[in-house]
N, C-alpha and C positions, 0 to 999 in steps of 0.2 A: 549510403548505409542508413538505415531508418533507426531512429532513436526512439526507444520505448518509454513512455510516460505512464508511471504506475497510477497516477491520479486520474488517468483515463482509463487504462486497461483495467484497474481495480477500483473504480470510481465509488462503489458502494462502501468500500473499506477506507479509502483516502481523500474523497471528495464528496461528502455527503451534504445535502442541503437543509436538512431540518434543524432549525434552530430553537424551536419552542416545544417540540413533543419528541419524547423517546420513541426511537424506532428499533424493533426487533429484527436483527439480522443473523446470519450463520457465517461465522469466520472460519474458513478452512485452515488446515494445518499449514504452516509456512515456516521457512527456516530464518533464523535470525543470528546476528552477532549480538552478545549480550555482555554487560559487565555490572555486577552486583555492588551495592554500597548503601550507606546510610548517612543521615544527617540533613540539614537544612540546604536545599538546592541552591538557595541565594548566597550561602556563605561558606559551604563545605568545599574545600579544594578538590576532594575526591570526586565530587560531582563534574566539575571542570575537566578534570584528569580523565574521567570515564568518556565524556563528549569527545574530547581530543583523540583518544584511541580509536573510538568507534568510527569516527570520521575518516581518520587516517588510512585504517584498513579498508573502509568501505570504498573510498575513492580509488585506493591502489587495485582493488578487486574490479571496479569499473572500468578502469583503463586496461587491466589485463584481459577482460572479457572482450572488449573492443579490439584489442590487438591480436588476441590468440584466437577467439572464437567468432569474431566479426560480429558480435552482438553488442550494441550500445544502449545504454539507458541512463535515465536520470536516477541518481542515488535516492533512495527512498527517505521519507522523513525521519527525524529522530522520534522516538516513542519511550515511554516511560511506564513501568508497571509499579504500583505504589502499594504498600502495605505497612502494618505496624502490629505490634504486640496487642494493642487496644486501638481498633479501628475508629474509636470516638475522637482520636486525638486529630482526624482530619476535619471534623466539625468544628473542634476548638482551635485549630490552626497551629498546633504544637509541632512546627516544622522541624525542630531539632530531634524530635522522635520518629522522623520518617525513615522508613527503609525503602529502597528502591531498586529495580533493575532497568538500567537503560538499554534500549534495543534498537537495531536498525535492521529491517527486513532485507534479505537478500534473495535474488532471483533463484528459480529452481535449478538452473543449469550451474550455479555456483557449487563447486565440490569441496570436500574436505582437504584434498590436496592443493586446490587454489587458495583456500583459506591460509594453509600452512605455509605456502609460498609468499602470499600477501604479507603475512605477519613478520616473515623473515626480511623481507623488502624494507618494511616500515621499521623494524629493528635495527637495520643497517643505516638507514638514513637518519632517523631522529629518535628511535626507541623512547617513546612517550611513557610516562611513568605508569599509567594503568594497563599497558600493553599485556603484561603478563597475567592480568585478570581477565582478559577477554576470551570468551568462549563462544562456539557456534553449536546450536542445538534446533530441532523444531519445536515448535509451540503451537497448541490447538486450543482455541477458546471456545469454538462452537456457538451455541445460542447466546446472544449479547444484546444489550440494550445500548444504543449509541445516540448522541446528539452533537451537533456542531455549536460549540461555545464561542462567541465573539466577546472579547472583553480580558480583563485582567485575570491572572490565576486565582487572586484572592476572592474575585466575585463568582468562582465556580461554587463556593460553599453553598449558598442557598439552593442551587440546582441539585447538588449531591444530597443535600438533606431531604429535599422533597423526594428524590429518587429512592433514597434509603428508607425514609420513615413513612412514606406515603404511597408512592407509585408501585413499588415492589410488593409491598404488603397487600395492596388492592388487587393486584394480578396474580397473587399466589406465588410469586418468585422468591428464591432464596440466593444468596451469593454463590455463584459458581466459579469464582476465580478472582484474581487481584484487579483492583481498580486500574484502569488503563487510560493513558492520554497520548495523544499523537499531536505532534507540534508541527502546524502547517506554516507559521510564521517564524522569521529570523528574530528571535527575542532581542538581539542586540541592536536591531534597526527599525523595529515596528513598536509604535506607542503602545502602552499597556492596554488601553481602551479599544485597540484595533487588532489584538492579537487573535488568531484563529487556532482553536484547540478542539480536536475531537475528544469527547468524554465517551468511554466505553466501559460497560460493567458486564462481564460474563454472568449468566444466570443458569438456574435450574428450576424446574417446577416443584412445588411441594408434593 
């Protein structure tokens, strides 16, 4: 049985190479498991709880797909949509005021019925705290600017400030959605200066 690797089949979305210049891409509508929350991702228990629930259901769906449908795949990376009442907090690094939606992309053949079944299986086995907050929906970003960032999360700030205050203005772009990050590295095992994170900003033209 062939195992699908989304970093290869969706390389433009999950395996970009550009680390110094922003690339304009078109992100199609895809389906995601999602959990909403707020607070500092380094200290808020709700953040860790959301990650636990997302992975528990995502891996249950993977094994269900392999067993029932004969389709195997690697679970997609964890992603985060980041926003706030005042977007300047991201430049200031006020992490306690962050609002976020953590998401994991699901293959197009994963159905609502499979999601319901997987949630019930996870609930019966472990019942993670955030399981009841999990939901499944399509999300469409469309035109977006994207860059591969290598380094710590704190080191993203200068790149985002340049994007927001210089690059977007120079090209006539406006914000078209939430700041989006895709985490390609295991934060628990990779040194901060080696972390690989895709930075994505949906845009629209003036």
